[in-house]
Residue, then its C-alpha position, 0 to 999 in steps of 0.5 A: m500499499s502506498r503511504s498516502r493510502v495508509s494515511r487515509v486509512i489511519n484518518e478514516v479509522t481514527s475518526g470513526i473510533n473518535d466519532h462513534l466509540f470514544n464517549r462509550w469507552v472512555k468515560l468517568d462514571l459519576s453515578h452514585d453506584a459507580v462512585a461507591r464501587t471505585r472509591q471502595r476498590f481504591y480503599e481496599k487496595y491502597g487504604f486511601p479513602g474517597v478516591i475515584g481516580v488518579v491523574d498524570c500527564t504524559h508527552v507524546a512525541i510529534v514532529a514539529p508543526p510547520h513554522n508558518h502554520p496558521v493554527f499550530k505554532e511550532k514553539d508551543y509544541f517544544n516541551h521542557k525536555r527539548y522535543h515537540s510533543l502533545n501533553v496528554q492528561v490521563v485519569c485511570d481507575t484500579d484496573l488501569k482502565i482510562t476514565n478520562i483522556n485530554s489530548r488537546y494541549c501542546g507540549s509546553t503546557h503545564d500539567a496544572y493548567i491542563i486540569s484547571h482548564s478541563a471539563l473535569k474540573p466543574a464535574l469533579t467539583q460537583a462530585y466532591e460536593r455530593y460524594n466527598v470524593w477526589l482524584l489523586g495527583d502528584c506534587g505538580y498539581p495544586v491541592a483542591p477539594w476535588l484533587m488530593t496532592p502530597v504534602p510538601g516537605y520531608f516528614a519523619p516515618n510514621t507520622p500522619e503526613d508521612n503515612f498520608n504521602r506514602s499511601l497517596t504515592r502507592a495509589r498514584s502509581t496506578v496511573e503510571r502503570c496505566i501509561g506504561v501499558l497504554k504505550s507498551r501496547w500502542r507503540c506509536l505513542l512512545k517518545h522515540r516513535v515521533l508521530h508525523y502528523l499535525p497535532d489534531k490528527v495525533s490527538r485522534i490517534v491518542n484517543s483511539c489508542a485509549v479506546l483500544h486500550n480500555m477494550c483490551v482491559e475489558e477483555g483481560l488481554p494480557l501484556n507480557a512483562e518483557d513487552m513493558v517499555e522503560l520509564e524514560e520512554l513513556g514521556v512521564d515527568v518525574v516531578p520533584d517535591q515542590n509546593v504548587l499552591g492550591n487553594q486554602r480550602g483544599r489544604d484544609i480538607r487535606n489536613r482534616l483527611i490526614a487527621t481523620h484517617f492517617t494519624 
């Protein structure tokens, strides 16, 4: 097959998956029963209450857009790791199923900006008010009532803050494993593969891979350990301990959670 024909087929298939399957296979179910099931699974596995998902971002390498492109500005896609990419936000559950993915943002966009400007924020704000639940994120995210992050700083072992941070880190590793499985299965998303398409088409490819990933999880299709790629190929930032300021209400809720469950 010619390259042009392959490109047309990729466009037809990814458009079909995005238009007809994406909303059915990738969704954060915030109904009462679904929230109860998810938070119970996280608590049973990690001992962290109120969790309905874990969030992180990962870079998907792309070829640089043309310098004179009227929509996609080349400099916006050049990330801090010094290559061009999309910065893709992923939320998953304990089964490594992707419940939300946002592949619209360029590589230079900060993780905290993506979640603060996504449709997740109002939905999770409402979910917190109704069910007292939240996502878990790393230190690169601002703490909020609906988003718990580690307490910055060093704490002696077995102190409440240390217990909180350790439990959160264990639970949050779920999304790193999810991204690892996603990219190990669909290797066009790996850093060294570099998708040679404009960002809007890459976004459709990423969404399609998320749908296919969830189908594999649903059917229990195994991924051999030897097929897993190394961490540096995943495009996940290893965030140092830092204090990305959130709102005071979020810090107060985190302090109450520590005092109630981790003392």
